[in-house]
mmCIF file as gemmi writes it, N, C-alpha and C atoms, coordinates in Angstrom:
data_model
loop_
_atom_site.group_PDB
_atom_site.id
_atom_site.type_symbol
_atom_site.label_atom_id
_atom_site.label_alt_id
_atom_site.label_comp_id
_atom_site.label_asym_id
_atom_site.label_entity_id
_atom_site.label_seq_id
_atom_site.pdbx_PDB_ins_code
_atom_site.Cartn_x
_atom_site.Cartn_y
_atom_site.Cartn_z
_atom_site.occupancy
_atom_site.B_iso_or_equiv
_atom_site.pdbx_formal_charge
_atom_site.auth_seq_id
_atom_site.auth_asym_id
_atom_site.pdbx_PDB_model_num
ATOM 1 N N . MET Axp A 1 ? -11.376 -37.195 -13.531 1 0 ? 1 A 1
ATOM 2 C CA . MET Axp A 1 ? -12.338 -38.124 -12.972 1 0 ? 1 A 1
ATOM 3 C C . MET Axp A 1 ? -12.314 -39.432 -13.77 1 0 ? 1 A 1
ATOM 4 N N . PHE Axp A 2 ? -12.221 -40.542 -13.057 1 0 ? 2 A 1
ATOM 5 C CA . PHE Axp A 2 ? -12.23 -41.838 -13.711 1 0 ? 2 A 1
ATOM 6 C C . PHE Axp A 2 ? -13.632 -42.421 -13.59 1 0 ? 2 A 1
ATOM 7 N N . GLY Axp A 3 ? -14.314 -42.57 -14.674 1 0 ? 3 A 1
ATOM 8 C CA . GLY Axp A 3 ? -15.659 -43.112 -14.634 1 0 ? 3 A 1
ATOM 9 C C . GLY Axp A 3 ? -16.175 -43.364 -16.033 1 0 ? 3 A 1
ATOM 10 N N . LEU Axp A 4 ? -17.387 -43.798 -16.111 1 0 ? 4 A 1
ATOM 11 C CA . LEU Axp A 4 ? -18.032 -44.072 -17.386 1 0 ? 4 A 1
ATOM 12 C C . LEU Axp A 4 ? -19.251 -43.181 -17.511 1 0 ? 4 A 1
ATOM 13 N N . GLN Axp A 5 ? -19.536 -42.755 -18.735 1 0 ? 5 A 1
ATOM 14 C CA . GLN Axp A 5 ? -20.731 -41.95 -18.984 1 0 ? 5 A 1
ATOM 15 C C . GLN Axp A 5 ? -21.917 -42.905 -19.085 1 0 ? 5 A 1
ATOM 16 N N . LYS Axp A 6 ? -22.918 -42.712 -18.255 1 0 ? 6 A 1
ATOM 17 C CA . LYS Axp A 6 ? -24.095 -43.585 -18.289 1 0 ? 6 A 1
ATOM 18 C C . LYS Axp A 6 ? -25.321 -42.758 -17.95 1 0 ? 6 A 1
ATOM 19 N N . PHE Axp A 7 ? -26.288 -42.784 -18.832 1 0 ? 7 A 1
ATOM 20 C CA . PHE Axp A 7 ? -27.54 -42.077 -18.625 1 0 ? 7 A 1
ATOM 21 C C . PHE Axp A 7 ? -27.311 -40.608 -18.253 1 0 ? 7 A 1
ATOM 22 N N . GLY Axp A 8 ? -26.353 -39.977 -18.944 1 0 ? 8 A 1
ATOM 23 C CA . GLY Axp A 8 ? -26.137 -38.558 -18.763 1 0 ? 8 A 1
ATOM 24 C C . GLY Axp A 8 ? -25.401 -38.18 -17.487 1 0 ? 8 A 1
ATOM 25 N N . ARG Axp A 9 ? -24.8 -39.146 -16.788 1 0 ? 9 A 1
ATOM 26 C CA . ARG Axp A 9 ? -24.043 -38.806 -15.587 1 0 ? 9 A 1
ATOM 27 C C . ARG Axp A 9 ? -22.817 -39.701 -15.502 1 0 ? 9 A 1
ATOM 28 N N . ILE Axp A 10 ? -21.918 -39.333 -14.674 1 0 ? 10 A 1
ATOM 29 C CA . ILE Axp A 10 ? -20.692 -40.1 -14.496 1 0 ? 10 A 1
ATOM 30 C C . ILE Axp A 10 ? -20.936 -41.189 -13.453 1 0 ? 10 A 1
ATOM 31 N N . VAL Axp A 11 ? -20.589 -42.41 -13.811 1 0 ? 11 A 1
ATOM 32 C CA . VAL Axp A 11 ? -20.672 -43.529 -12.876 1 0 ? 11 A 1
ATOM 33 C C . VAL Axp A 11 ? -19.245 -43.801 -12.396 1 0 ? 11 A 1
ATOM 34 N N . HIS Axp A 12 ? -19.018 -43.653 -11.125 1 0 ? 12 A 1
ATOM 35 C CA . HIS Axp A 12 ? -17.685 -43.806 -10.569 1 0 ? 12 A 1
ATOM 36 C C . HIS Axp A 12 ? -17.362 -45.27 -10.302 1 0 ? 12 A 1
ATOM 37 N N . ARG Axp A 13 ? -16.086 -45.551 -10.169 1 0 ? 13 A 1
ATOM 38 C CA . ARG Axp A 13 ? -15.632 -46.918 -9.926 1 0 ? 13 A 1
ATOM 39 C C . ARG Axp A 13 ? -16.258 -47.514 -8.672 1 0 ? 13 A 1
ATOM 40 N N . ASN Axp A 14 ? -16.426 -46.729 -7.635 1 0 ? 14 A 1
ATOM 41 C CA . ASN Axp A 14 ? -17.026 -47.254 -6.4 1 0 ? 14 A 1
ATOM 42 C C . ASN Axp A 14 ? -18.459 -47.704 -6.624 1 0 ? 14 A 1
ATOM 43 N N . GLU Axp A 15 ? -19.194 -46.942 -7.428 1 0 ? 15 A 1
ATOM 44 C CA . GLU Axp A 15 ? -20.571 -47.344 -7.737 1 0 ? 15 A 1
ATOM 45 C C . GLU Axp A 15 ? -20.579 -48.643 -8.531 1 0 ? 15 A 1
ATOM 46 N N . ILE Axp A 16 ? -19.646 -48.755 -9.454 1 0 ? 16 A 1
ATOM 47 C CA . ILE Axp A 16 ? -19.557 -49.976 -10.257 1 0 ? 16 A 1
ATOM 48 C C . ILE Axp A 16 ? -19.205 -51.163 -9.366 1 0 ? 16 A 1
ATOM 49 N N . ARG Axp A 17 ? -18.268 -50.958 -8.445 1 0 ? 17 A 1
ATOM 50 C CA . ARG Axp A 17 ? -17.9 -52.037 -7.508 1 0 ? 17 A 1
ATOM 51 C C . ARG Axp A 17 ? -19.093 -52.449 -6.647 1 0 ? 17 A 1
ATOM 52 N N . THR Axp A 18 ? -19.859 -51.458 -6.186 1 0 ? 18 A 1
ATOM 53 C CA . THR Axp A 18 ? -21.035 -51.749 -5.36 1 0 ? 18 A 1
ATOM 54 C C . THR Axp A 18 ? -22.051 -52.569 -6.147 1 0 ? 18 A 1
ATOM 55 N N . LEU Axp A 19 ? -22.31 -52.142 -7.383 1 0 ? 19 A 1
ATOM 56 C CA . LEU Axp A 19 ? -23.254 -52.885 -8.215 1 0 ? 19 A 1
ATOM 57 C C . LEU Axp A 19 ? -22.754 -54.296 -8.504 1 0 ? 19 A 1
ATOM 58 N N . PHE Axp A 20 ? -21.466 -54.419 -8.778 1 0 ? 20 A 1
ATOM 59 C CA . PHE Axp A 20 ? -20.879 -55.723 -9.043 1 0 ? 20 A 1
ATOM 60 C C . PHE Axp A 20 ? -20.982 -56.623 -7.819 1 0 ? 20 A 1
ATOM 61 N N . SER Axp A 21 ? -20.724 -56.075 -6.629 1 0 ? 21 A 1
ATOM 62 C CA . SER Axp A 21 ? -20.829 -56.849 -5.387 1 0 ? 21 A 1
ATOM 63 C C . SER Axp A 21 ? -22.254 -57.325 -5.167 1 0 ? 21 A 1
ATOM 64 N N . ALA Axp A 22 ? -23.221 -56.439 -5.431 1 0 ? 22 A 1
ATOM 65 C CA . ALA Axp A 22 ? -24.631 -56.818 -5.266 1 0 ? 22 A 1
ATOM 66 C C . ALA Axp A 22 ? -24.988 -57.948 -6.225 1 0 ? 22 A 1
ATOM 67 N N . CYS Axp A 23 ? -24.497 -57.885 -7.443 1 0 ? 23 A 1
ATOM 68 C CA . CYS Axp A 23 ? -24.762 -58.947 -8.417 1 0 ? 23 A 1
ATOM 69 C C . CYS Axp A 23 ? -24.143 -60.268 -7.964 1 0 ? 23 A 1
ATOM 70 N N . GLN Axp A 24 ? -22.952 -60.192 -7.404 1 0 ? 24 A 1
ATOM 71 C CA . GLN Axp A 24 ? -22.292 -61.403 -6.903 1 0 ? 24 A 1
ATOM 72 C C . GLN Axp A 24 ? -23.094 -62.022 -5.76 1 0 ? 24 A 1
ATOM 73 N N . VAL Axp A 25 ? -23.583 -61.182 -4.855 1 0 ? 25 A 1
ATOM 74 C CA . VAL Axp A 25 ? -24.376 -61.676 -3.723 1 0 ? 25 A 1
ATOM 75 C C . VAL Axp A 25 ? -25.648 -62.327 -4.234 1 0 ? 25 A 1
ATOM 76 N N . ASN Axp A 26 ? -26.322 -61.695 -5.195 1 0 ? 26 A 1
ATOM 77 C CA . ASN Axp A 26 ? -27.545 -62.27 -5.752 1 0 ? 26 A 1
ATOM 78 C C . ASN Axp A 26 ? -27.271 -63.596 -6.444 1 0 ? 26 A 1
ATOM 79 N N . GLU Axp A 27 ? -26.157 -63.676 -7.149 1 0 ? 27 A 1
ATOM 80 C CA . GLU Axp A 27 ? -25.811 -64.916 -7.83 1 0 ? 27 A 1
ATOM 81 C C . GLU Axp A 27 ? -25.513 -66.033 -6.829 1 0 ? 27 A 1
ATOM 82 N N . GLU Axp A 28 ? -24.794 -65.699 -5.763 1 0 ? 28 A 1
ATOM 83 C CA . GLU Axp A 28 ? -24.509 -66.698 -4.724 1 0 ? 28 A 1
ATOM 84 C C . GLU Axp A 28 ? -25.792 -67.157 -4.046 1 0 ? 28 A 1
ATOM 85 N N . ALA Axp A 29 ? -26.692 -66.219 -3.778 1 0 ? 29 A 1
ATOM 86 C CA . ALA Axp A 29 ? -27.967 -66.577 -3.152 1 0 ? 29 A 1
ATOM 87 C C . ALA Axp A 29 ? -28.773 -67.491 -4.066 1 0 ? 29 A 1
ATOM 88 N N . SER Axp A 30 ? -28.794 -67.189 -5.352 1 0 ? 30 A 1
ATOM 89 C CA . SER Axp A 30 ? -29.517 -68.038 -6.302 1 0 ? 30 A 1
ATOM 90 C C . SER Axp A 30 ? -28.93 -69.444 -6.341 1 0 ? 30 A 1
ATOM 91 N N . ASP Axp A 31 ? -27.61 -69.53 -6.291 1 0 ? 31 A 1
ATOM 92 C CA . ASP Axp A 31 ? -26.963 -70.845 -6.28 1 0 ? 31 A 1
ATOM 93 C C . ASP Axp A 31 ? -27.345 -71.641 -5.038 1 0 ? 31 A 1
ATOM 94 N N . LYS Axp A 32 ? -27.388 -70.978 -3.882 1 0 ? 32 A 1
ATOM 95 C CA . LYS Axp A 32 ? -27.752 -71.661 -2.62 1 0 ? 32 A 1
ATOM 96 C C . LYS Axp A 32 ? -29.199 -72.124 -2.664 1 0 ? 32 A 1
ATOM 97 N N . VAL Axp A 33 ? -30.087 -71.266 -3.183 1 0 ? 33 A 1
ATOM 98 C CA . VAL Axp A 33 ? -31.504 -71.646 -3.29 1 0 ? 33 A 1
ATOM 99 C C . VAL Axp A 33 ? -31.644 -72.868 -4.187 1 0 ? 33 A 1
ATOM 100 N N . LEU Axp A 34 ? -30.928 -72.874 -5.295 1 0 ? 34 A 1
ATOM 101 C CA . LEU Axp A 34 ? -30.972 -74.014 -6.202 1 0 ? 34 A 1
ATOM 102 C C . LEU Axp A 34 ? -30.484 -75.284 -5.522 1 0 ? 34 A 1
ATOM 103 N N . GLU Axp A 35 ? -29.421 -75.19 -4.736 1 0 ? 35 A 1
ATOM 104 C CA . GLU Axp A 35 ? -28.907 -76.359 -4.006 1 0 ? 35 A 1
ATOM 105 C C . GLU Axp A 35 ? -29.956 -76.915 -3.05 1 0 ? 35 A 1
ATOM 106 N N . VAL Axp A 36 ? -30.622 -76.034 -2.311 1 0 ? 36 A 1
ATOM 107 C CA . VAL Axp A 36 ? -31.644 -76.467 -1.353 1 0 ? 36 A 1
ATOM 108 C C . VAL Axp A 36 ? -32.815 -77.102 -2.093 1 0 ? 36 A 1
ATOM 109 N N . GLU Axp A 37 ? -33.26 -76.476 -3.185 1 0 ? 37 A 1
ATOM 110 C CA . GLU Axp A 37 ? -34.378 -77.037 -3.952 1 0 ? 37 A 1
ATOM 111 C C . GLU Axp A 37 ? -34.034 -78.422 -4.483 1 0 ? 37 A 1
ATOM 112 N N . GLN Axp A 38 ? -32.822 -78.58 -5.003 1 0 ? 38 A 1
ATOM 113 C CA . GLN Axp A 38 ? -32.411 -79.882 -5.54 1 0 ? 38 A 1
ATOM 114 C C . GLN Axp A 38 ? -32.347 -80.933 -4.438 1 0 ? 38 A 1
ATOM 115 N N . ARG Axp A 39 ? -31.86 -80.554 -3.27 1 0 ? 39 A 1
ATOM 116 C CA . ARG Axp A 39 ? -31.758 -81.496 -2.149 1 0 ? 39 A 1
ATOM 117 C C . ARG Axp A 39 ? -33.149 -81.961 -1.716 1 0 ? 39 A 1
ATOM 118 N N . TYR Axp A 40 ? -34.091 -81.025 -1.585 1 0 ? 40 A 1
ATOM 119 C CA . TYR Axp A 40 ? -35.429 -81.411 -1.152 1 0 ? 40 A 1
ATOM 120 C C . TYR Axp A 40 ? -36.205 -82.131 -2.247 1 0 ? 40 A 1
ATOM 121 N N . ASN Axp A 41 ? -35.9 -81.859 -3.51 1 0 ? 41 A 1
ATOM 122 C CA . ASN Axp A 41 ? -36.522 -82.631 -4.583 1 0 ? 41 A 1
ATOM 123 C C . ASN Axp A 41 ? -36.113 -84.096 -4.499 1 0 ? 41 A 1
ATOM 124 N N . GLU Axp A 42 ? -34.867 -84.351 -4.138 1 0 ? 42 A 1
ATOM 125 C CA . GLU Axp A 42 ? -34.415 -85.728 -3.957 1 0 ? 42 A 1
ATOM 126 C C . GLU Axp A 42 ? -35.114 -86.39 -2.775 1 0 ? 42 A 1
ATOM 127 N N . ILE Axp A 43 ? -35.34 -85.634 -1.707 1 0 ? 43 A 1
ATOM 128 C CA . ILE Axp A 43 ? -36.034 -86.172 -0.531 1 0 ? 43 A 1
ATOM 129 C C . ILE Axp A 43 ? -37.483 -86.495 -0.879 1 0 ? 43 A 1
ATOM 130 N N . ARG Axp A 44 ? -38.117 -85.638 -1.686 1 0 ? 44 A 1
ATOM 131 C CA . ARG Axp A 44 ? -39.534 -85.822 -2.04 1 0 ? 44 A 1
ATOM 132 C C . ARG Axp A 44 ? -39.742 -86.869 -3.13 1 0 ? 44 A 1
ATOM 133 N N . ARG Axp A 45 ? -38.705 -87.173 -3.892 1 0 ? 45 A 1
ATOM 134 C CA . ARG Axp A 45 ? -38.854 -88.076 -5.042 1 0 ? 45 A 1
ATOM 135 C C . ARG Axp A 45 ? -39.55 -89.396 -4.694 1 0 ? 45 A 1
ATOM 136 N N . PRO Axp A 46 ? -39.172 -90.1 -3.614 1 0 ? 46 A 1
ATOM 137 C CA . PRO Axp A 46 ? -39.861 -91.362 -3.306 1 0 ? 46 A 1
ATOM 138 C C . PRO Axp A 46 ? -41.357 -91.181 -3.026 1 0 ? 46 A 1
ATOM 139 N N . VAL Axp A 47 ? -41.71 -90.075 -2.407 1 0 ? 47 A 1
ATOM 140 C CA . VAL Axp A 47 ? -43.127 -89.812 -2.12 1 0 ? 47 A 1
ATOM 141 C C . VAL Axp A 47 ? -43.89 -89.612 -3.424 1 0 ? 47 A 1
ATOM 142 N N . TYR Axp A 48 ? -43.335 -88.815 -4.323 1 0 ? 48 A 1
ATOM 143 C CA . TYR Axp A 48 ? -43.994 -88.577 -5.609 1 0 ? 48 A 1
ATOM 144 C C . TYR Axp A 48 ? -44.05 -89.844 -6.458 1 0 ? 48 A 1
ATOM 145 N N . ASN Axp A 49 ? -42.993 -90.644 -6.417 1 0 ? 49 A 1
ATOM 146 C CA . ASN Axp A 49 ? -43.018 -91.91 -7.156 1 0 ? 49 A 1
ATOM 147 C C . ASN Axp A 49 ? -44.108 -92.833 -6.629 1 0 ? 49 A 1
ATOM 148 N N . ARG Axp A 50 ? -44.229 -92.916 -5.313 1 0 ? 50 A 1
ATOM 149 C CA . ARG Axp A 50 ? -45.275 -93.762 -4.707 1 0 ? 50 A 1
ATOM 150 C C . ARG Axp A 50 ? -46.662 -93.242 -5.064 1 0 ? 50 A 1
ATOM 151 N N . ARG Axp A 51 ? -46.826 -91.913 -5.009 1 0 ? 51 A 1
ATOM 152 C CA . ARG Axp A 51 ? -48.113 -91.312 -5.373 1 0 ? 51 A 1
ATOM 153 C C . ARG Axp A 51 ? -48.458 -91.636 -6.82 1 0 ? 51 A 1
ATOM 154 N N . ASN Axp A 52 ? -47.476 -91.523 -7.709 1 0 ? 52 A 1
ATOM 155 C CA . ASN Axp A 52 ? -47.727 -91.831 -9.117 1 0 ? 52 A 1
ATOM 156 C C . ASN Axp A 52 ? -48.087 -93.298 -9.322 1 0 ? 52 A 1
ATOM 157 N N . ASP Axp A 53 ? -47.465 -94.196 -8.552 1 0 ? 53 A 1
ATOM 158 C CA . ASP Axp A 53 ? -47.816 -95.621 -8.63 1 0 ? 53 A 1
ATOM 159 C C . ASP Axp A 53 ? -49.267 -95.84 -8.22 1 0 ? 53 A 1
ATOM 160 N N . ILE Axp A 54 ? -49.68 -95.173 -7.158 1 0 ? 54 A 1
ATOM 161 C CA . ILE Axp A 54 ? -51.063 -95.31 -6.676 1 0 ? 54 A 1
ATOM 162 C C . ILE Axp A 54 ? -52.037 -94.768 -7.706 1 0 ? 54 A 1
ATOM 163 N N . ILE Axp A 55 ? -51.737 -93.579 -8.23 1 0 ? 55 A 1
ATOM 164 C CA . ILE Axp A 55 ? -52.629 -92.947 -9.206 1 0 ? 55 A 1
ATOM 165 C C . ILE Axp A 55 ? -52.743 -93.786 -10.468 1 0 ? 55 A 1
ATOM 166 N N . SER Axp A 56 ? -51.624 -94.348 -10.916 1 0 ? 56 A 1
ATOM 167 C CA . SER Axp A 56 ? -51.67 -95.14 -12.156 1 0 ? 56 A 1
ATOM 168 C C . SER Axp A 56 ? -52.51 -96.401 -11.979 1 0 ? 56 A 1
ATOM 169 N N . GLY Axp A 57 ? -52.712 -96.844 -10.74 1 0 ? 57 A 1
ATOM 170 C CA . GLY Axp A 57 ? -53.537 -98.022 -10.491 1 0 ? 57 A 1
ATOM 171 C C . GLY Axp A 57 ? -55.029 -97.726 -10.412 1 0 ? 57 A 1
ATOM 172 N N . ILE Axp A 58 ? -55.397 -96.46 -10.431 1 0 ? 58 A 1
ATOM 173 C CA . ILE Axp A 58 ? -56.798 -96.066 -10.356 1 0 ? 58 A 1
ATOM 174 C C . ILE Axp A 58 ? -57.298 -95.769 -11.761 1 0 ? 58 A 1
ATOM 175 N N . SER Axp A 59 ? -58.298 -96.498 -12.181 1 0 ? 59 A 1
ATOM 176 C CA . SER Axp A 59 ? -58.845 -96.344 -13.523 1 0 ? 59 A 1
ATOM 177 C C . SER Axp A 59 ? -59.418 -94.938 -13.719 1 0 ? 59 A 1
ATOM 178 N N . ASP Axp A 60 ? -59.024 -94.292 -14.793 1 0 ? 60 A 1
ATOM 179 C CA . ASP Axp A 60 ? -59.525 -92.95 -15.165 1 0 ? 60 A 1
ATOM 180 C C . ASP Axp A 60 ? -59.366 -91.92 -14.056 1 0 ? 60 A 1
ATOM 181 N N . PHE Axp A 61 ? -58.28 -92.008 -13.318 1 0 ? 61 A 1
ATOM 182 C CA . PHE Axp A 61 ? -58.069 -91.086 -12.196 1 0 ? 61 A 1
ATOM 183 C C . PHE Axp A 61 ? -58.128 -89.629 -12.633 1 0 ? 61 A 1
ATOM 184 N N . TRP Axp A 62 ? -57.32 -89.273 -13.646 1 0 ? 62 A 1
ATOM 185 C CA . TRP Axp A 62 ? -57.243 -87.861 -14.033 1 0 ? 62 A 1
ATOM 186 C C . TRP Axp A 62 ? -58.539 -87.377 -14.656 1 0 ? 62 A 1
ATOM 187 N N . LEU Axp A 63 ? -59.199 -88.215 -15.405 1 0 ? 63 A 1
ATOM 188 C CA . LEU Axp A 63 ? -60.496 -87.84 -15.977 1 0 ? 63 A 1
ATOM 189 C C . LEU Axp A 63 ? -61.489 -87.533 -14.861 1 0 ? 63 A 1
ATOM 190 N N . THR Axp A 64 ? -61.531 -88.389 -13.86 1 0 ? 64 A 1
ATOM 191 C CA . THR Axp A 64 ? -62.423 -88.178 -12.714 1 0 ? 64 A 1
ATOM 192 C C . THR Axp A 64 ? -62.029 -86.926 -11.935 1 0 ? 64 A 1
ATOM 193 N N . ALA Axp A 65 ? -60.73 -86.731 -11.729 1 0 ? 65 A 1
ATOM 194 C CA . ALA Axp A 65 ? -60.268 -85.565 -10.984 1 0 ? 65 A 1
ATOM 195 C C . ALA Axp A 65 ? -60.647 -84.271 -11.692 1 0 ? 65 A 1
ATOM 196 N N . VAL Axp A 66 ? -60.492 -84.244 -13.003 1 0 ? 66 A 1
ATOM 197 C CA . VAL Axp A 66 ? -60.836 -83.036 -13.761 1 0 ? 66 A 1
ATOM 198 C C . VAL Axp A 66 ? -62.34 -82.8 -13.724 1 0 ? 66 A 1
ATOM 199 N N . ARG Axp A 67 ? -63.095 -83.853 -13.866 1 0 ? 67 A 1
ATOM 200 C CA . ARG Axp A 67 ? -64.561 -83.702 -13.812 1 0 ? 67 A 1
ATOM 201 C C . ARG Axp A 67 ? -65 -83.186 -12.445 1 0 ? 67 A 1
ATOM 202 N N . LEU Axp A 68 ? -64.448 -83.762 -11.368 1 0 ? 68 A 1
ATOM 203 C CA . LEU Axp A 68 ? -64.814 -83.306 -10.028 1 0 ? 68 A 1
ATOM 204 C C . LEU Axp A 68 ? -64.391 -81.864 -9.802 1 0 ? 68 A 1
ATOM 205 N N . ARG Axp A 69 ? -63.256 -81.48 -10.362 1 0 ? 69 A 1
ATOM 206 C CA . ARG Axp A 69 ? -62.79 -80.098 -10.228 1 0 ? 69 A 1
ATOM 207 C C . ARG Axp A 69 ? -63.757 -79.143 -10.918 1 0 ? 69 A 1
ATOM 208 N N . SER Axp A 70 ? -64.189 -79.497 -12.105 1 0 ? 70 A 1
ATOM 209 C CA . SER Axp A 70 ? -65.126 -78.615 -12.815 1 0 ? 70 A 1
ATOM 210 C C . SER Axp A 70 ? -66.479 -78.583 -12.115 1 0 ? 70 A 1
ATOM 211 N N . ILE Axp A 71 ? -66.887 -79.718 -11.55 1 0 ? 71 A 1
ATOM 212 C CA . ILE Axp A 71 ? -68.152 -79.745 -10.805 1 0 ? 71 A 1
ATOM 213 C C . ILE Axp A 71 ? -68.038 -78.907 -9.542 1 0 ? 71 A 1
ATOM 214 N N . SER Axp A 72 ? -66.9 -78.995 -8.849 1 0 ? 72 A 1
ATOM 215 C CA . SER Axp A 72 ? -66.745 -78.246 -7.604 1 0 ? 72 A 1
ATOM 216 C C . SER Axp A 72 ? -66.747 -76.75 -7.869 1 0 ? 72 A 1
ATOM 217 N N . ARG Axp A 73 ? -66.235 -76.342 -9.003 1 0 ? 73 A 1
ATOM 218 C CA . ARG Axp A 73 ? -66.261 -74.915 -9.345 1 0 ? 73 A 1
ATOM 219 C C . ARG Axp A 73 ? -67.674 -74.432 -9.627 1 0 ? 73 A 1
ATOM 220 N N . SER Axp A 74 ? -68.488 -75.294 -10.166 1 0 ? 74 A 1
ATOM 221 C CA . SER Axp A 74 ? -69.851 -74.89 -10.503 1 0 ? 74 A 1
ATOM 222 C C . SER Axp A 74 ? -70.793 -74.981 -9.303 1 0 ? 74 A 1
ATOM 223 N N . GLY Axp A 75 ? -70.352 -75.542 -8.2 1 0 ? 75 A 1
ATOM 224 C CA . GLY Axp A 75 ? -71.202 -75.659 -7.021 1 0 ? 75 A 1
ATOM 225 C C . GLY Axp A 75 ? -71.989 -76.954 -6.969 1 0 ? 75 A 1
ATOM 226 N N . GLU Axp A 76 ? -71.952 -77.744 -8.03 1 0 ? 76 A 1
ATOM 227 C CA . GLU Axp A 76 ? -72.699 -79 -8.076 1 0 ? 76 A 1
ATOM 228 C C . GLU Axp A 76 ? -72.09 -80.039 -7.142 1 0 ? 76 A 1
ATOM 229 N N . PHE Axp A 77 ? -70.814 -79.915 -6.857 1 0 ? 77 A 1
ATOM 230 C CA . PHE Axp A 77 ? -70.144 -80.887 -5.994 1 0 ? 77 A 1
ATOM 231 C C . PHE Axp A 77 ? -70.793 -80.929 -4.617 1 0 ? 77 A 1
ATOM 232 N N . GLN Axp A 78 ? -71.134 -79.774 -4.072 1 0 ? 78 A 1
ATOM 233 C CA . GLN Axp A 78 ? -71.789 -79.73 -2.771 1 0 ? 78 A 1
ATOM 234 C C . GLN Axp A 78 ? -73.125 -80.448 -2.801 1 0 ? 78 A 1
ATOM 235 N N . LEU Axp A 79 ? -73.824 -80.351 -3.902 1 0 ? 79 A 1
ATOM 236 C CA . LEU Axp A 79 ? -75.092 -81.077 -4.046 1 0 ? 79 A 1
ATOM 237 C C . LEU Axp A 79 ? -74.857 -82.58 -4.047 1 0 ? 79 A 1
ATOM 238 N N . LEU Axp A 80 ? -73.802 -83.019 -4.71 1 0 ? 80 A 1
ATOM 239 C CA . LEU Axp A 80 ? -73.492 -84.448 -4.766 1 0 ? 80 A 1
ATOM 240 C C . LEU Axp A 80 ? -73.108 -84.982 -3.393 1 0 ? 80 A 1
ATOM 241 N N . ARG Axp A 81 ? -72.415 -84.191 -2.595 1 0 ? 81 A 1
ATOM 242 C CA . ARG Axp A 81 ? -71.975 -84.631 -1.279 1 0 ? 81 A 1
ATOM 243 C C . ARG Axp A 81 ? -73.153 -84.804 -0.329 1 0 ? 81 A 1
ATOM 244 N N . LYS Axp A 82 ? -74.219 -84.038 -0.511 1 0 ? 82 A 1
ATOM 245 C CA . LYS Axp A 82 ? -75.373 -84.118 0.386 1 0 ? 82 A 1
ATOM 246 C C . LYS Axp A 82 ? -76.218 -85.357 0.113 1 0 ? 82 A 1
ATOM 247 N N . GLN Axp A 83 ? -76.099 -85.922 -1.077 1 0 ? 83 A 1
ATOM 248 C CA . GLN Axp A 83 ? -76.934 -87.075 -1.434 1 0 ? 83 A 1
ATOM 249 C C . GLN Axp A 83 ? -76.427 -88.351 -0.845 1 0 ? 83 A 1
């Protein structure tokens, strides 16, 4: 028998080939996903750049955003909206 001892049993060449093929398929799929993500990141880049330009022009934007977020979690935000 041609095989390798693994976890107390013989692993045959066909099993090794199957596992290797599965790894190759997963690697190819990961490469394709990365290509798609990179392509769409390039498409989104102008939108994010424009958003960052707008945000940088608003005084204390992030400070206000964080404060409103903490207020909204506490339920006080709804009180502020009613006034």
